C-alpha positions as CSV (number, residue, x, y, z in Angstrom):
1,M,2.9,8.1,2.1
2,K,4.9,5.9,4.4
3,I,4.5,6.7,8.1
4,Q,6.3,5.3,11.2
5,E,5.2,2.0,12.6
6,S,4.1,3.6,15.8
7,A,1.8,6.0,13.9
8,E,0.3,3.0,12.0
9,N,-0.3,1.3,15.4
10,Y,-2.1,4.3,16.8
11,L,-4.3,4.7,13.7
12,E,-5.1,1.0,13.9
13,A,-6.0,1.3,17.6
14,I,-8.3,4.2,16.8
15,L,-10.0,2.2,14.1
16,V,-10.5,-0.9,16.3
17,L,-11.7,1.2,19.3
18,T,-14.1,3.1,17.1
19,Q,-15.6,-0.1,15.7
20,K,-15.9,-1.5,19.2
21,N,-17.1,1.5,21.2
22,G,-18.4,4.0,18.6
23,Q,-16.3,6.8,20.0
24,V,-12.7,7.2,21.0
25,R,-10.7,9.5,23.2
26,S,-6.9,9.7,23.7
27,I,-7.2,7.9,27.1
28,D,-8.9,5.0,25.4
29,V,-6.0,4.7,23.0
30,A,-3.6,4.9,26.0
31,H,-5.4,2.0,27.7
32,Y,-5.6,-0.1,24.6
33,T,-1.9,0.3,23.6
34,G,-0.5,0.4,27.1
35,F,1.3,3.7,26.6
36,S,1.1,6.7,28.8
37,K,-1.6,9.4,28.2
38,P,1.1,12.1,27.6
39,S,2.8,9.9,24.9
40,I,-0.6,9.3,23.2
41,S,-1.5,12.9,23.4
42,R,1.7,13.9,21.7
43,A,1.3,11.2,19.0
44,V,-2.4,12.1,18.4
45,G,-1.3,15.8,18.0
46,L,1.3,14.8,15.4
47,L,-1.3,12.6,13.6
48,R,-3.7,15.5,13.6
49,D,-1.1,17.9,12.3
50,N,-0.3,15.5,9.5
51,G,-3.9,15.1,8.5
52,Y,-4.6,11.6,9.7
53,V,-6.8,12.3,12.7
54,S,-9.4,14.8,13.7
55,I,-10.3,15.9,17.2
56,D,-13.7,17.4,17.9
57,Q,-14.6,20.0,20.6
58,N,-15.4,17.1,23.1
59,G,-12.0,15.5,22.6
60,L,-13.3,12.6,20.5
61,L,-10.9,11.2,17.8
62,G,-11.8,10.4,14.3
63,L,-9.9,9.2,11.3
64,T,-9.6,11.4,8.3
65,E,-9.8,9.8,4.8
66,S,-6.0,9.3,4.7
67,G,-5.9,8.0,8.3
68,M,-8.7,5.6,7.5
69,Q,-6.9,4.2,4.5
70,I,-3.8,3.5,6.5
71,A,-5.7,2.1,9.5
72,T,-7.8,-0.3,7.4
73,S,-4.7,-1.5,5.5
74,I,-2.8,-2.2,8.7
75,Y,-5.8,-3.8,10.3
76,E,-6.4,-6.1,7.3
77,R,-2.7,-7.1,7.4
78,H,-3.0,-7.8,11.1
79,T,-6.1,-9.9,10.8
80,V,-4.9,-11.9,7.8
81,L,-1.5,-12.6,9.3
82,T,-3.0,-13.6,12.6
83,A,-5.3,-16.0,10.9
84,F,-2.5,-17.4,8.7
85,L,-0.2,-18.0,11.6
86,T,-3.0,-19.5,13.7
87,A,-3.8,-21.9,10.8
88,L,-0.1,-22.9,10.8
89,G,-0.5,-24.0,14.5
90,V,0.8,-20.9,16.3
91,D,-1.1,-20.2,19.4
92,A,-3.5,-17.2,19.1
93,E,-1.6,-14.8,21.4
94,T,1.7,-15.4,19.8
95,A,0.2,-15.2,16.3
96,A,-1.3,-11.8,17.1
97,E,1.9,-10.5,18.6
98,D,4.0,-11.7,15.6
99,A,1.4,-10.4,13.2
100,C,1.7,-7.0,14.8
101,R,5.4,-6.9,14.1
102,I,5.2,-8.4,10.6
103,E,2.4,-6.3,9.3
104,H,4.6,-3.2,9.1
105,V,7.5,-4.6,7.0
106,L,5.9,-6.9,4.4
107,S,5.8,-5.6,0.9
108,E,2.5,-5.2,-0.8
109,E,3.4,-8.1,-3.2
110,T,4.3,-10.5,-0.4
111,F,1.2,-9.6,1.6
112,D,-1.1,-10.1,-1.5
113,K,0.4,-13.6,-2.0
114,L,0.0,-14.5,1.6
115,K,-3.6,-13.3,1.5
116,Q,-4.3,-15.4,-1.6
117,H,-2.7,-18.5,-0.1
118,A,-4.6,-18.0,3.2
119,K,-7.9,-17.6,1.3
120,A,-7.2,-20.8,-0.7
121,Y,-6.3,-22.7,2.4
122,I,-9.5,-21.5,4.2
123,D,-11.6,-22.3,1.2
124,A,-10.1,-25.8,1.0
125,Q,-10.8,-26.4,4.7
126,G,-14.4,-25.4,4.3
127,K,-15.1,-28.0,1.6
């Protein structure tokens, strides 16, 4: 199921913060993304209603199976694209910003080819 770019970004943020901190609250997502707490609360509510996020009695966020699938896919795109752009000589900050925009619009086919090319390039550099 295709979801909005903003929802993909929120799911990715929850994944990254969970990996980094072990637990995540809406306020953590707000700080990470730079959006207001009310905006994040609304988005998290919609993500919960659509089955992508769970919220426990302590307000801790978790990704459901479908939320995790989307988050890991977007995060992989982000990391591969950032590495690819950096390898081309783009400075790290610009590469990460551009990757964040590109990751949402690339077709699966194009991303797979970029990923193959990036892996071949990295393998060749390591030899």
